[in-house]
N, C-alpha and C positions, 0 to 999 in steps of 0.2 A: 346711613344707619338702616339696617333692615327692620321690618316691622316686628319680628319676634323679639329682637333685642329691646326695641322701644317698649314693647309690651311688658317684658320682664322688668325693665327699669321702672316703669310707672307702677307696676304691681308691687315692687319692693318698697317704693315710696308710700304706696297706699296702705301698706301694713302699719305704718306709723300712725294711721288714723283709726285702726281697728283693734288688732290684738296685742301688738308689741308695746306701743307707747303708753296705754293706760296703766299697765303693770309697772312700766319704768318710771312713770310720772311721779309715783309715790316715793321712789328711791332717789331720783335725780330730776326734779321738776324743771330746773333751769336748762339742762341738757335736752330734755324732751321738748321745751318750748323752742329752743333754737333749732332742733331737728325739724319740728313742724314748720317753722318759718322757712327753713332751707328747702323742705319739700315743696312748699308753696311757690317759692322762687323758681325752683326747677321746673315746675309745671308751666310757669310763665316764660320758661327759657331765659331767665335772667341768671345765666350760669355763674357769673362772677359773685353775685350775692349768694347764690346757693352754695358755692364752694366755701365762701367765708363763713357762712352760718354753720354749715355742717363740719367744718374744721374745728370750730369752737365746741360744737356738740361732741365731736369725737375725742377732743382733748379731755373732756369731762367724763365721757363714757364711750369706751372703745367699741361698743355694740353698734355704733353708727358708722363704722368704717366702711361697711358694705355700701351704704347709701352715698357716702362721700366718694368712693371709687366709682360708683355708677355715674355721678355727676361729672367727675373728672373725664370719664370716657365720653360722655355726651358733649362736654365742652371741647374735648379734643377733636371730636368728629366735626363740630361746628367750625372750629378753627381751620381744620383741613379743607372744608368746603370753601372757606374764605381765603385759601391759599396762605394761611399763616402756619406754615408746616412746622416751624420750630416750636411754636406754642403747642401745636397738637402733639408733637413727640414728647414735650415736657409733661403734658397732662397724662399721657399714656404711661409714662414712667412712674408718675405719682400713683396712678391707679394700680400699677403692678406691685408697688410697695405695700399698698393697703390690702390687696386681695391677690396674693400669689396663687391661691386656688383657681383663679380665673385666668391663669397665664396663657392658655392657648388662645383664647379670644383676644386678649390684649396684645399678645405678640403678633397676631395676624393683623390687627388694626394698625399697629405701629409699623409693621413691615410694609403695608400698603402705602403709608405716607413716605416711608423712606425710598420706596421705588419711584414715587413721584418726583422726588428731588434728586434722584439718581445717586443716592448714597448707598451704593451697592454693598460695601463692606458691612455696614450695620444691617442692611436688609438680609444679607447672607447669614449673619449671626442669629437674627430672629427666626429665619426659616429653619436653620439648623437646630435651634432650640425646639421649634414646633415639631420637627421630625423625631426628636428624642421623646417628646411627649405624646405624639401620635404617629408612630412609625408606619402605620398602614394607610395614612392619608396621602394618596398619590399626588394630589394637587400641590402639596408642599414640596415634595421631591421635584416635581416639575418646575416649580418656581426657582428652586435652587439650581437645578440643571441649567435653566435659562440664564441665571446670574453668572454661573461658572463660565458659560459660553461667552457672555458679554465681557468678562474679565480675561478671556482668552486662556482660561484654565481648562484646556481640552480634556485632560485625562479625567479630572473630577467630574466634568460635565458628562463625559461618556459613561462613567461609572453610575451616576444617578440615572442617566437615560436608560441604561441597561436594566436597572431596577424597575423603571416604569414599564418597559417592554415585557419584562418577565411577568409583571402583574396584569398587564393589558397589552397583549401582542398586536392589537389592531389600533393602538393609539397613533393617530395620524401625525400629531405634532412631534411625538417622539421618533416616529419613523423619518420624518423630514429632518429633525435635528441630527439623527444618526448619520444620515447621508452628508450633511454639512460638516459634521465633526470628522467623519472619515476622510473627506476631501482636504480639510485643513491639516489633519494629521499627516496625510500623504505629502502635502506641499511642504510641510515642515521637516519631514524626514529626508535626510540627504541620501542621494543615490550611492549604493556601494560601488566603489571603483572596480573595474575588471581586474582579474589576477594578472600579475606581471608575466610577460612572455619570458620563459627561461632562456638564458644566454648560452648559446652552444659552446661547448668546451673545445679547445684546439685539439687537433688530431695528434696522437703520439705514435711514435715508431714502435713496432713490437719490441719487447724487452730482448736484449742480447743480439739484435739484428743490426748490423752496421750498414750504413749507406755505402753504396759503391763509389 
């Protein structure tokens, strides 16, 4: 998890102790109490406790869904580091349901885990979604071109690779991939057989001329 994400995460939790929660406390004190306890558990990296408490708080007041999503993402990251990849993917899916507005970051996190377990079909779907959301982000196109190449889908890999080279003609990875793809496509393309040699027609006697 990069530092910027960790900072944003802790800042969002800190809001519960400053501006957001005092106002909410009068409206829903029980939800606020649970959210505070969940934030404290998250600071101590007790992710399971934090998820449980924030789930309860969110059920009472949906305004805490952002905090719950952030905890799911942190727990997913921790699970991935511990090689519990299935748990990580499940947490990212829950986070995406809660905060679809954070789809680019969550898709990227989930795709990274899917690549680790070589689940290329799901990673391909995540990177395709990322490209829809951020079409000018070349790194996502590069990852997808790489996956297409792994799946031996040469035409789609070449199409993505051409997009990369159009945006960055000096991209060395794309240049190398293009050479590999061209070689593979050439090996796959059957040679065109030579044209058949015409069969000579038998000679005919001139019309009306009789043999002696």
